[in-house]
C-alpha positions in Angstrom: -5.4 -3.7 -10.5 -5.5 -0.2 -11.7 -2.5 -0.7 -13.6 -3.8 -3.9 -15.0 -6.8 -2.1 -16.3 -4.7 1.1 -17.9 -1.8 -1.3 -19.3 -3.1 -5.0 -19.9 0.3 -5.9 -21.3 3.2 -7.2 -20.1 2.0 -9.0 -16.8 3.4 -12.4 -15.4 1.7 -15.3 -14.3 3.3 -14.6 -10.7 2.1 -11.4 -10.2 -1.9 -12.6 -11.0 -1.0 -15.4 -8.3 -0.2 -12.4 -5.6 -3.4 -10.7 -6.6 -5.4 -13.6 -6.8 -4.5 -14.8 -3.2 -4.7 -11.3 -1.8 -8.4 -11.2 -2.9 -9.4 -14.8 -1.6 -9.2 -16.0 -5.3 -8.2 -19.3 -5.6 -5.4 -20.7 -7.8 -5.3 -24.2 -9.5 -2.8 -25.5 -11.5 -3.8 -27.8 -14.2 -1.0 -30.1 -14.2 -0.4 -29.1 -17.8 0.5 -25.4 -18.8 -2.8 -23.6 -17.7 -4.1 -22.1 -14.3 -7.4 -21.6 -13.3 -8.4 -18.9 -10.8 -12.0 -19.2 -9.2 -13.6 -17.5 -6.1 -16.3 -19.0 -4.2 -18.8 -16.3 -4.7 -18.5 -16.2 -8.5 -19.4 -18.6 -11.0 -16.8 -17.4 -13.4 -13.7 -19.9 -13.9 -10.8 -17.9 -15.5 -8.4 -20.3 -17.2 -5.0 -18.8 -18.3 -2.5 -20.5 -20.2 1.4 -20.3 -18.7 3.0 -17.9 -21.2 5.1 -14.9 -20.6 3.7 -12.1 -20.9 0.1 -13.1 -20.2 -1.9 -11.7 -23.1 -4.4 -8.8 -22.5 -7.4 -10.8 -23.2 -6.6 -12.7 -20.1 -5.9 -9.8 -17.9 -9.5 -8.8 -19.0 -11.1 -12.1 -18.0 -9.0 -11.8 -14.9 -10.3 -8.5 -13.7 -13.9 -9.4 -14.8 -13.3 -12.3 -12.1 -12.3 -9.8 -9.5 -15.3 -7.2 -10.5 -17.8 -10.3 -10.3 -16.6 -10.9 -6.6 -16.5 -6.9 -5.7 -13.1 -6.5 -5.1 -11.9 -4.4 -8.0 
């Protein structure tokens, strides 16, 4: 996660899924081109479009979710 903070560019959705599962974040595919990341201990839900690479603004939101649940 520290690498994401220092360089929020050029991340792939597959990497976000791995990190999410490691920390108990649920990943839901909307059936379209978006993924939703949620955690039972947080009111935040982060919706990220599936594009390569993932834009830095979405990495920041993803990290905010991890910070909110206390794993970052």
